[in-house]
Structure formats: C-alpha cells, structure tokens
N, C-alpha and C positions, 0 to 999 in steps of 0.2 A: 718322258716315254711318247711314244707314238701317238699323233692327232688322231682325236674318235673318227670316224667315217662312221655317218650313218645312210646310206641310203635305199633302205628298207622302212621307215617311218610314214612316208606317203605312200606307199604301195600297200600298206598291210592288209587292208582290204584283200585286195588280188592275192597277195603272197596267201593267204588261207584258204581262199579260195580256191587257188589253179596251180603251186608248185605241189610237185608229187613228196609221196609219203618214198621215205626208203624202205628198202624189201625189208621181207623177214631176215633175209641172211645177214642181213647187218645183224640184227638184234641176235641172231642164232650166235653168230659167233660172237658177240661181245660176253651175253651172258654164258657160254660154255669158258671163258677165262676170267670172269668175274671172279676175284679172290673171295668176297663174301657180299651180301645183299642186305647189309641194311642202310647206309647212304650215298645214292649218286646225286653226280653237279651234271645238268646239264648246261652247256657254257653256250651262250647265242643261241638262245632256247626259241627266238622268235614268239609263233605261236603257240609254243608248246609239242608238236609233233614227236619230238624225240619223249621230254618229257612224260607224257602221259603213259609211253610205252613201258618206260623204264617204272612208272609208277605201280605197273599191273607186277614187280618183283624185288623192288627194293621196297622197306619199311618208309624212309624217307627220302625225298627228292627236291633237289634245288632246283633252281631254274633261274637262270641270270641272262639280261640283254640290256642295253642301252635303250630300245626303244620302245618307249611308253605306251602308245601306239598296238604294237606287235602285241606288245602283256595284256595290252587290254583283250586281246582275242586268241589270251590261250587255252588251251582246252584244261579243264580242272577235276582236280580230283582231288580227296580230304589229304592224301599225304605228298602234296606239291607245295613248296613254298617258292612262290616265284619272287623277283629282285630287280629291279632296275640297276644292274651294277654294269662297271666296266669288267670283263674279262679278267685283266688283269689287277683288280684290285676288289676284293670282294669284303661282305661282314661275314661270310662263313669262317665257323671255328676251324682253327687248325690240325691237322691231324683229323679231320674228322669223316674225309669220303674214300670209299672203296672203288668208286668209280668215276670218272669223270671224258661225257661225251663232246663231241663237238661236232654237230653237223653240218657242212657247206658252210662253217664262219671263219677258222684256224687263219683263212687266210687274210682275214683283217685286222688278226692283232698283230699287236708287237712281240714278238714270240718271245724276246727273252723275259722280259715283264711276266709276259703270263707264263711260262716256265716255272721261271720263280713261284710265282702266285700258287703253281699246282702241285709245287713241292711242300709250298705250306700245308696246303689243306688237305693232300693225301695222305692215309696212312701210309705205312712201307708197305710195299709190294702190289699198291691200287692199281689197278689198268685205265691208260688214257687210250681213249679211240677219237679216232678225228677222220672223217670221211669226205669226200666230194662228190657231185655228180658231173659230166663233163655234159657238151651238146649234144641234144637230141639227136634222134637217128630214127629216120620213117623210109619212104621210098627212096630211091634212087631221084628221080627227080626233086623230090621235096627238099634230098640231103645236098642237092647242088645246089640251089637257090638258099636254104639256110646257111649253105657253108660260105656263100659270096655276102648274104647280108651281114653272119657275122665276121668275116674275114677285111670284107672290104668297106660295106656300108656304115657301121658304128665301131669298125674297131678302133680310131682315133678317141673315143668317146667312153672306154671301158677305165676303168681306173685300171692303174699300176699292178695291182692285187691280184690281177684274174691272172697274172700269169701264172703263178701256184698253180690256180685250174686248170690252165691248159698245159701245164707239168703233170697233171695227175694227182700231185701230190709226193711227187719223186721228190722233187729238190726242196721241201721245206726242213729246213734244221730238226731234228729230230731225236734229242738224248737220252732215249730210254730202252730199256734192254727189249727188241721187239720182236713182236709175233708177225709171222708172214702172214697177210689176209688176203688171199686170192679176188682177183675181180668179180665182180657182182654185176647183176642189171637191176635198174628200176623200168618195167613191164607195165605200160597203162594202154588204155583202150579210150581216144579221145575221137571226140566229136572237133569241128574247125571251131568253135566259137570257145573252146576249152584251149587250143595250140593258142588262138589268138590273144584270150586271156592271159596265157602263161610267156606269152611273149613279152606283154604289157610287164610283167615283173622284172625283166631283165634291168639288170643297170646301167649296162650301154645303152638303153631303149630308152630308157629315163631320164640320162644324159643330155642325150642328141635332142627328147625335145624340150628339157631345159636353157641349152646353151642356142639352138635355133629355130626355137619356136613351132617347129611342125613334128607331125607324129611318120617315125621313119617307116615304118609297116603300112604306111600306107603309099609310100611310095612301091614297095612289092605287092600289095593286095591281090590285085587283077590276077598277077601272076601266081601266087599262093592258092589263089582260089583253083585256078586252073590245073595246077597240079595237084591241088587235093584231089580232086576228080569226082563221082559221083557218090561212091563210096559213104553214109552216115560216119561211120565211126574205124579209126586207123589202128593200126598196133603202133606204138610209140616208145622208144628202148632209150634207155638212159645209162652210159654204162659209171660205174659205181668204184670209185677208189679208196683203198680208206690206208690209215696206218695207225696201229696198234702197240702198246707196248708198256712195260710194268716201269712203275717211279718208285726205283730202289735207295 
C-alpha cells in the first residue's frame, strides 16, 4: 500500500483559518444525486468543513483523516463520528454508506486500495464525489506573480501527487458510473493577510521551508503587496473540478 503522506498536521491551525470552503454548487450537485440520506463518509475530512455540511442532510456522517491535529479542530455535530484512519482502511461497517465525499484529498490516496475500501463500505448505488480546486485567480498582475511563484519558485518542492490537481482530476482513475459535473468556482473576498495565510498552507511552501530553512513568500512579499494595491479586499476565485459517480 502507498506510503502515508501527511503534509497538513503542522499547518492544521492555518488550514482551519485560511482554506476556502467548498461552494454551495458542490453540495447542490451531491444532494441532487445522492441515492439516500442515511449515512455519509467524508474521507480526508481535515477540519470537517465538508462533514459539517453533510451533517445537515444525513442521519449519520463518518469523517476520517490521518491527521490528529486536523481532527482536533474539526467542526462538531451530534451526528458526526470522527476517526483517525487511513482512507484505504477504515472501521466503517461494510455496506453502510450512501455517499462518499473527498474534498481536495483523493490525489493523496492509493487509488486501488481506496476504491476497494469504497466498494466495501458502500451500499449498492452509493454516490462517490471527489473534487479539487486549482490555483487561485485574482487580478492580472497578481496572477502573473503567483503563476511564477507556483511554476518556478516552488515547483520542485511540490509532491508528485500535485500533478492530479494540475490536471483538474481529469486523469485520475475513476472506475465508476460517472455523472458529468460542470466546472464550478469558489469565490471569496479576501484582504492581504488572508491571502498571506492561505499561501502558507501550501504544501509546496511548507516543503520549501523545511528543506531550505527560509520562507519563499518573503522573497516575493514586496512584489505581492505592490501588486495587491490599495484595495482592502479583492475578489479571489478558485476553479473547482469534480469527478462523481455511482458505486455499482
């Protein structure tokens, strides 16, 4: 089985504070196609952003993650059961779930082992939905600066799994009866400090810091502030891409 990759325990506080929430359009699609609303499993739940939304629709929600610090900050509800477990091997009962969700995490998994686990825990006809958001889009000047920072400055410090995100999940193996999901967007209105905090949650940035002993964002801080300009808030867009299908 693929080695565990945990890039987010050390940034759990920042992740909870600065990572954007999935848009309503993601949940509208999921709830429109879910076959039933008894039990859901949010895999790679992190701080429970998705689990708490599912808890409003499902009788029971399992949230699993390998990161104890992330789970310690997870959103709570009486019908959510959080467990520190690998996606590929859980204690969820066989044939128990109507829905499996994976928000911004499936690219870290061992696909074959995870899909075997999906087949074990899913009821016949359960829905699996996995989605990712790609690099943020802002003004032209900021986009140019961030593209260089991502593609050049930090490129060598991203894990190999990042390629699945760059390819918008279009190339991940997905052996399910697929539903076509339209492109979607996360839209937020951020100040500079929120952007700064978000960028520090990038695994490529954290890997750079660990390997080089310096924060790469400090190399572009002046340019970034200049490109941001005088506006207090700017609109930030994250394109979202989903793969969804039924587990037969």
